[in-house]
MOPAC internal coordinates of N, CA, C and O (Angstrom, degrees):
PM7 1SCF
backbone

  N    0.0000 0     0.00 0     0.00 0    0    0    0
  C    1.4533 1     0.00 0     0.00 0    1    0    0
  C    1.5416 1   107.63 1     0.00 0    2    1    0
  O    1.2310 1   120.78 1   -48.17 1    3    2    1
  N    1.3007 1   116.12 1   131.83 1    3    2    1
  C    1.4481 1   121.80 1   176.69 1    5    3    2
  C    1.5149 1   110.65 1   -83.02 1    6    5    3
  O    1.2310 1   121.22 1   -37.31 1    7    6    5
  N    1.3105 1   115.27 1   142.69 1    7    6    5
  C    1.4423 1   120.30 1   178.95 1    9    7    6
  C    1.5245 1   111.06 1   -71.84 1   10    9    7
  O    1.2310 1   120.59 1   -42.85 1   11   10    9
  N    1.3393 1   116.47 1   137.15 1   11   10    9
  C    1.4760 1   120.01 1   179.57 1   13   11   10
  C    1.5409 1   108.33 1   -72.95 1   14   13   11
  O    1.2310 1   121.25 1   -26.76 1   15   14   13
  N    1.3047 1   115.22 1   153.24 1   15   14   13
  C    1.4547 1   120.54 1  -179.21 1   17   15   14
  C    1.5299 1   110.54 1   -62.38 1   18   17   15
  O    1.2310 1   119.98 1   142.90 1   19   18   17
  N    1.3196 1   117.64 1   -37.10 1   19   18   17
  C    1.4593 1   120.99 1   178.45 1   21   19   18
  C    1.5177 1   112.49 1   -63.46 1   22   21   19
  O    1.2310 1   121.20 1   137.19 1   23   22   21
  N    1.3397 1   115.32 1   -42.81 1   23   22   21
  C    1.4658 1   121.04 1   179.16 1   25   23   22
  C    1.5167 1   110.14 1   -64.95 1   26   25   23
  O    1.2310 1   120.62 1   137.14 1   27   26   25
  N    1.3191 1   116.42 1   -42.86 1   27   26   25
  C    1.4746 1   120.74 1  -179.19 1   29   27   26
  C    1.5565 1   108.60 1   -61.88 1   30   29   27
  O    1.2310 1   120.68 1   134.48 1   31   30   29
  N    1.3110 1   116.30 1   -45.52 1   31   30   29
  C    1.4638 1   119.43 1  -179.77 1   33   31   30
  C    1.5289 1   112.15 1   -62.58 1   34   33   31
  O    1.2310 1   120.18 1   134.30 1   35   34   33
  N    1.3252 1   117.26 1   -45.70 1   35   34   33
  C    1.4578 1   121.66 1  -179.32 1   37   35   34
  C    1.5199 1   110.40 1   -62.87 1   38   37   35
  O    1.2310 1   120.47 1   132.50 1   39   38   37
  N    1.3242 1   116.71 1   -47.50 1   39   38   37
  C    1.4393 1   120.47 1  -178.06 1   41   39   38
  C    1.5244 1   112.34 1   -70.75 1   42   41   39
  O    1.2310 1   119.74 1   145.82 1   43   42   41
  N    1.3171 1   118.09 1   -34.18 1   43   42   41
  C    1.4536 1   120.59 1   176.92 1   45   43   42
  C    1.5252 1   110.01 1   -62.20 1   46   45   43
  O    1.2310 1   119.93 1   138.64 1   47   46   45
  N    1.3267 1   117.73 1   -41.36 1   47   46   45
  C    1.4470 1   121.83 1   176.50 1   49   47   46
  C    1.5319 1   110.78 1   -62.73 1   50   49   47
  O    1.2310 1   120.22 1   138.15 1   51   50   49
  N    1.3579 1   117.18 1   -41.85 1   51   50   49
  C    1.4525 1   120.62 1  -179.25 1   53   51   50
  C    1.5203 1   110.97 1   -66.64 1   54   53   51
  O    1.2310 1   119.81 1   134.73 1   55   54   53
  N    1.3454 1   117.96 1   -45.27 1   55   54   53
  C    1.4538 1   119.86 1  -179.43 1   57   55   54
  C    1.5284 1   110.66 1   -65.31 1   58   57   55
  O    1.2310 1   120.20 1   139.70 1   59   58   57
  N    1.3276 1   117.21 1   -40.30 1   59   58   57
  C    1.4541 1   121.02 1   175.69 1   61   59   58
  C    1.5256 1   110.31 1   -56.98 1   62   61   59
  O    1.2310 1   120.32 1   134.24 1   63   62   61
  N    1.3270 1   117.00 1   -45.76 1   63   62   61
  C    1.4713 1   121.65 1  -179.43 1   65   63   62
  C    1.5308 1   110.71 1   -61.86 1   66   65   63
  O    1.2310 1   120.02 1   139.69 1   67   66   65
  N    1.3291 1   117.56 1   -40.31 1   67   66   65
  C    1.4606 1   121.23 1   178.11 1   69   67   66
  C    1.5123 1   112.40 1   -62.92 1   70   69   67
  O    1.2310 1   120.58 1   136.48 1   71   70   69
  N    1.3429 1   116.50 1   -43.52 1   71   70   69
  C    1.4401 1   119.83 1   177.17 1   73   71   70
  C    1.5456 1   112.13 1   -65.61 1   74   73   71
  O    1.2310 1   119.96 1   145.11 1   75   74   73
  N    1.3079 1   117.69 1   -34.89 1   75   74   73
  C    1.4498 1   120.59 1   176.70 1   77   75   74
  C    1.5403 1   111.74 1   -69.87 1   78   77   75
  O    1.2310 1   121.28 1   144.73 1   79   78   77
  N    1.3238 1   115.16 1   -35.27 1   79   78   77
  C    1.4582 1   120.57 1  -178.88 1   81   79   78
  C    1.5397 1   112.69 1   -74.66 1   82   81   79
  O    1.2310 1   120.32 1   152.84 1   83   82   81
  N    1.3298 1   116.99 1   -27.16 1   83   82   81
  C    1.4494 1   121.83 1  -176.46 1   85   83   82
  C    1.5298 1   111.23 1  -120.77 1   86   85   83
  O    1.2310 1   120.10 1   -99.22 1   87   86   85
  N    1.3224 1   117.41 1    80.78 1   87   86   85
  C    1.4715 1   120.59 1  -179.41 1   89   87   86
  C    1.5392 1   110.10 1   -55.88 1   90   89   87
  O    1.2310 1   121.27 1   -41.71 1   91   90   89
  N    1.3109 1   115.17 1   138.29 1   91   90   89
  C    1.4666 1   119.96 1  -179.25 1   93   91   90
  C    1.5155 1   115.57 1    87.11 1   94   93   91
  O    1.2310 1   120.84 1   178.93 1   95   94   93
  N    1.3372 1   116.01 1    -1.07 1   95   94   93
  C    1.4664 1   120.23 1   179.58 1   97   95   94
  C    1.5544 1   108.98 1   -63.23 1   98   97   95
  O    1.2310 1   121.50 1   -50.48 1   99   98   97
  N    1.3191 1   114.74 1   129.52 1   99   98   97
  C    1.4705 1   121.42 1   173.34 1  101   99   98
  C    1.5094 1   107.63 1  -134.72 1  102  101   99
  O    1.2310 1   119.93 1   -50.96 1  103  102  101
  N    1.3184 1   117.73 1   129.04 1  103  102  101
  C    1.4463 1   122.65 1  -179.47 1  105  103  102
  C    1.5221 1   111.07 1  -139.45 1  106  105  103
  O    1.2310 1   120.78 1   -33.36 1  107  106  105
  N    1.3096 1   116.12 1   146.64 1  107  106  105
  C    1.4445 1   120.90 1   168.81 1  109  107  106
  C    1.5308 1   109.05 1   -78.66 1  110  109  107
  O    1.2310 1   120.58 1   -11.76 1  111  110  109
  N    1.3270 1   116.49 1   168.24 1  111  110  109
  C    1.4665 1   118.64 1   175.73 1  113  111  110
  C    1.5194 1   110.12 1   -62.03 1  114  113  111
  O    1.2310 1   119.75 1   140.89 1  115  114  113
  N    1.3133 1   118.08 1   -39.11 1  115  114  113
  C    1.4676 1   121.75 1   178.94 1  117  115  114
  C    1.5271 1   110.47 1   -61.59 1  118  117  115
  O    1.2310 1   120.54 1   137.11 1  119  118  117
  N    1.3489 1   116.57 1   -42.89 1  119  118  117
  C    1.4564 1   119.89 1  -179.32 1  121  119  118
  C    1.5349 1   110.57 1   -66.29 1  122  121  119
  O    1.2310 1   120.69 1   141.91 1  123  122  121
  N    1.3409 1   116.28 1   -38.09 1  123  122  121
  C    1.4667 1   120.58 1   176.17 1  125  123  122
  C    1.5119 1   110.88 1   -60.35 1  126  125  123
  O    1.2310 1   120.81 1   135.35 1  127  126  125
  N    1.3127 1   116.05 1   -44.65 1  127  126  125
  C    1.4693 1   120.71 1   179.10 1  129  127  126
  C    1.5123 1   111.94 1   -58.19 1  130  129  127
  O    1.2310 1   120.47 1   137.14 1  131  130  129
  N    1.3164 1   116.70 1   -42.86 1  131  130  129
  C    1.4640 1   121.14 1   178.74 1  133  131  130
  C    1.5167 1   112.21 1   -71.57 1  134  133  131
  O    1.2310 1   120.37 1   136.47 1  135  134  133
  N    1.3292 1   116.89 1   -43.53 1  135  134  133
  C    1.4643 1   121.97 1  -175.99 1  137  135  134
  C    1.5339 1   111.85 1   -63.70 1  138  137  135
  O    1.2310 1   120.79 1   136.76 1  139  138  137
  N    1.3389 1   116.09 1   -43.24 1  139  138  137
  C    1.4677 1   120.66 1  -177.43 1  141  139  138
  C    1.5204 1   113.72 1  -105.92 1  142  141  139
  O    1.2310 1   119.72 1  -173.41 1  143  142  141
  N    1.3239 1   118.14 1     6.59 1  143  142  141
  C    1.4627 1   122.54 1   177.84 1  145  143  142
  C    1.5286 1   111.57 1    56.79 1  146  145  143
  O    1.2310 1   120.95 1  -130.40 1  147  146  145
  N    1.3262 1   115.80 1    49.60 1  147  146  145
  C    1.4632 1   121.95 1  -178.01 1  149  147  146
  C    1.5183 1   111.07 1  -101.18 1  150  149  147
  O    1.2310 1   120.71 1   -32.73 1  151  150  149
  N    1.3335 1   116.25 1   147.27 1  151  150  149
  C    1.4721 1   117.26 1   170.56 1  153  151  150
  C    1.5125 1   108.36 1   -80.66 1  154  153  151
  O    1.2310 1   121.03 1   -13.48 1  155  154  153
  N    1.3437 1   115.63 1   166.52 1  155  154  153
  C    1.4542 1   121.40 1  -171.52 1  157  155  154
  C    1.5251 1   112.60 1   -60.12 1  158  157  155
  O    1.2310 1   120.34 1   133.10 1  159  158  157
  N    1.3395 1   116.95 1   -46.90 1  159  158  157
  C    1.4707 1   118.93 1  -177.06 1  161  159  158
  C    1.5390 1   112.75 1   -63.76 1  162  161  159
  O    1.2310 1   121.02 1   139.12 1  163  162  161
  N    1.3100 1   115.66 1   -40.88 1  163  162  161
  C    1.4643 1   119.87 1   178.96 1  165  163  162
  C    1.5133 1   110.75 1   -66.28 1  166  165  163
  O    1.2310 1   119.91 1   134.98 1  167  166  165
  N    1.3121 1   117.78 1   -45.02 1  167  166  165
  C    1.4680 1   122.12 1   177.88 1  169  167  166
  C    1.5277 1   110.46 1   -59.23 1  170  169  167
  O    1.2310 1   119.90 1   133.28 1  171  170  169
  N    1.3208 1   117.80 1   -46.72 1  171  170  169
  C    1.4540 1   121.52 1   179.67 1  173  171  170
  C    1.5183 1   110.93 1   -59.63 1  174  173  171
  O    1.2310 1   119.95 1   137.74 1  175  174  173
  N    1.3109 1   117.70 1   -42.26 1  175  174  173
  C    1.4632 1   121.74 1  -179.68 1  177  175  174
  C    1.5278 1   110.69 1   -64.91 1  178  177  175
  O    1.2310 1   120.15 1   138.46 1  179  178  177
  N    1.3164 1   117.33 1   -41.54 1  179  178  177
  C    1.4563 1   122.25 1   179.64 1  181  179  178
  C    1.5363 1   109.96 1   -64.18 1  182  181  179
  O    1.2310 1   120.66 1   129.19 1  183  182  181
  N    1.3068 1   116.34 1   -50.81 1  183  182  181
  C    1.4677 1   121.37 1  -178.06 1  185  183  182
  C    1.5419 1   109.35 1   -61.54 1  186  185  183
  O    1.2310 1   120.51 1   133.89 1  187  186  185
  N    1.3065 1   116.63 1   -46.11 1  187  186  185
  C    1.4418 1   120.17 1   179.95 1  189  187  186
  C    1.5190 1   111.25 1   -59.00 1  190  189  187
  O    1.2310 1   120.58 1   137.81 1  191  190  189
  N    1.3056 1   116.49 1   -42.19 1  191  190  189
  C    1.4899 1   121.16 1   179.02 1  193  191  190
  C    1.5196 1   111.19 1   -65.09 1  194  193  191
  O    1.2310 1   119.88 1   137.58 1  195  194  193
  N    1.3137 1   117.84 1   -42.42 1  195  194  193
  C    1.4799 1   120.25 1   179.47 1  197  195  194
  C    1.5237 1   113.33 1   -69.49 1  198  197  195
  O    1.2310 1   120.50 1   146.41 1  199  198  197
  N    1.3348 1   116.65 1   -33.59 1  199  198  197
  C    1.4703 1   120.24 1   175.72 1  201  199  198
  C    1.5476 1   109.02 1   -70.55 1  202  201  199
  O    1.2310 1   120.33 1   133.84 1  203  202  201
  N    1.3207 1   116.97 1   -46.16 1  203  202  201
  C    1.4570 1   121.73 1  -178.25 1  205  203  202
  C    1.5483 1   110.92 1   -60.92 1  206  205  203
  O    1.2310 1   120.43 1   145.63 1  207  206  205
  N    1.3007 1   116.78 1   -34.37 1  207  206  205
  C    1.4561 1   120.84 1  -179.83 1  209  207  206
  C    1.5239 1   112.77 1   -79.43 1  210  209  207
  O    1.2310 1   119.97 1   171.17 1  211  210  209
  N    1.2999 1   117.66 1    -8.83 1  211  210  209
  C    1.4515 1   121.68 1   179.46 1  213  211  210
  C    1.5259 1   113.35 1    85.73 1  214  213  211
  O    1.2310 1   120.07 1  -167.02 1  215  214  213
  N    1.3244 1   117.46 1    12.98 1  215  214  213
  C    1.4657 1   120.45 1  -179.96 1  217  215  214
  C    1.5457 1   111.37 1   -83.66 1  218  217  215
  O    1.2310 1   120.04 1   137.97 1  219  218  217
  N    1.3215 1   117.53 1   -42.03 1  219  218  217
  C    1.4668 1   122.41 1   179.72 1  221  219  218
  C    1.5106 1   109.52 1  -115.49 1  222  221  219
  O    1.2310 1   121.49 1   -21.76 1  223  222  221
  N    1.3233 1   114.76 1   158.24 1  223  222  221
  C    1.4651 1   120.83 1   173.17 1  225  223  222
  C    1.5360 1   107.60 1  -139.81 1  226  225  223
  O    1.2310 1   120.79 1   -26.20 1  227  226  225
  N    1.3233 1   116.10 1   153.80 1  227  226  225
  C    1.4504 1   123.49 1  -179.50 1  229  227  226
  C    1.5118 1   108.63 1   -89.55 1  230  229  227
  O    1.2310 1   120.89 1   -62.13 1  231  230  229
  N    1.3174 1   115.90 1   117.87 1  231  230  229
  C    1.4591 1   120.95 1   179.00 1  233  231  230
  C    1.5381 1   110.36 1   -83.22 1  234  233  231
  O    1.2310 1   120.44 1   -17.49 1  235  234  233
  N    1.3477 1   116.76 1   162.51 1  235  234  233
  C    1.4628 1   119.91 1  -179.29 1  237  235  234
  C    1.5390 1   113.67 1   -57.90 1  238  237  235
  O    1.2310 1   119.88 1   155.39 1  239  238  237
  N    1.3324 1   117.84 1   -24.61 1  239  238  237
  C    1.4703 1   120.62 1  -178.99 1  241  239  238
  C    1.5611 1   110.32 1   -88.20 1  242  241  239
  O    1.2310 1   119.84 1  -165.85 1  243  242  241
  N    1.3319 1   117.91 1    14.15 1  243  242  241
  C    1.4495 1   124.95 1   176.37 1  245  243  242
  C    1.5155 1   114.21 1    67.89 1  246  245  243
  O    1.2310 1   121.16 1  -157.01 1  247  246  245
  N    1.3306 1   115.39 1    22.99 1  247  246  245
  C    1.4637 1   119.64 1   172.42 1  249  247  246
  C    1.5430 1   108.67 1  -105.33 1  250  249  247
  O    1.2310 1   120.74 1   -23.08 1  251  250  249
  N    1.2939 1   116.18 1   156.92 1  251  250  249
  C    1.4736 1   121.53 1   176.82 1  253  251  250
  C    1.4978 1   109.87 1  -102.98 1  254  253  251
  O    1.2310 1   120.74 1   -48.15 1  255  254  253
  N    1.3273 1   116.18 1   131.85 1  255  254  253
  C    1.4641 1   121.90 1  -179.84 1  257  255  254
  C    1.4974 1   108.82 1  -128.62 1  258  257  255
  O    1.2310 1   121.11 1   -21.08 1  259  258  257
  N    1.3273 1   115.48 1   158.92 1  259  258  257
  C    1.4459 1   121.80 1   179.18 1  261  259  258
  C    1.5239 1   108.87 1   -73.73 1  262  261  259
  O    1.2310 1   120.66 1   -48.23 1  263  262  261
  N    1.3188 1   116.35 1   131.77 1  263  262  261
  C    1.4577 1   121.03 1   175.92 1  265  263  262
  C    1.5214 1   109.14 1   -66.71 1  266  265  263
  O    1.2310 1   120.63 1   -41.04 1  267  266  265
  N    1.3339 1   116.41 1   138.96 1  267  266  265
  C    1.4586 1   119.63 1   177.43 1  269  267  266
  C    1.5191 1   113.33 1    86.31 1  270  269  267
  O    1.2310 1   119.89 1   175.98 1  271  270  269
  N    1.3204 1   117.82 1    -4.02 1  271  270  269
  C    1.4568 1   119.85 1   179.09 1  273  271  270
  C    1.5124 1   111.05 1  -132.18 1  274  273  271
  O    1.2310 1   120.87 1  -148.99 1  275  274  273
  N    1.3240 1   115.93 1    31.01 1  275  274  273
  C    1.4731 1   119.89 1  -177.30 1  277  275  274
  C    1.5146 1   108.64 1  -135.28 1  278  277  275
  O    1.2310 1   120.66 1   -77.76 1  279  278  277
  N    1.3224 1   116.34 1   102.24 1  279  278  277
  C    1.4430 1   121.42 1  -177.76 1  281  279  278
  C    1.5274 1   112.22 1   -62.01 1  282  281  279
  O    1.2310 1   120.06 1   153.06 1  283  282  281
  N    1.3328 1   117.50 1   -26.94 1  283  282  281
  C    1.4622 1   120.77 1  -178.81 1  285  283  282
  C    1.5231 1   112.37 1   -65.87 1  286  285  283
  O    1.2310 1   120.50 1   152.98 1  287  286  285
  N    1.3244 1   116.64 1   -27.02 1  287  286  285
  C    1.4408 1   119.55 1  -177.82 1  289  287  286
  C    1.5150 1   113.11 1   -61.67 1  290  289  287
  O    1.2310 1   121.17 1   144.63 1  291  290  289
  N    1.3193 1   115.37 1   -35.37 1  291  290  289
  C    1.4658 1   121.78 1  -178.40 1  293  291  290
  C    1.5238 1   111.56 1   -63.93 1  294  293  291
  O    1.2310 1   120.31 1   155.12 1  295  294  293
  N    1.3180 1   117.01 1   -24.88 1  295  294  293
  C    1.4784 1   121.97 1  -178.55 1  297  295  294
  C    1.5298 1   112.89 1   -81.03 1  298  297  295
  O    1.2310 1   119.43 1   169.31 1  299  298  297
  N    1.3099 1   118.69 1   -10.69 1  299  298  297
  C    1.4711 1   120.30 1  -177.11 1  301  299  298
  C    1.4981 1   111.78 1   -75.94 1  302  301  299
  O    1.2310 1   120.10 1   180.00 1  303  302  301

């Protein structure tokens, strides 16, 4: 089942808020699915939207972190 555009928008806003509320948060896609009880297609759509917007980036350890709030990125 494909995620609806409305669901993606609502969840993208919620995930963005969680990352803003918890500086240093890094999660894999699998961890996001468990943390927010998301199905795979919805999670993928949310992560893809947040990466495309420049809010999240994929770290070498396969976790997603907020851009601009990750001191480790400067070391790459």
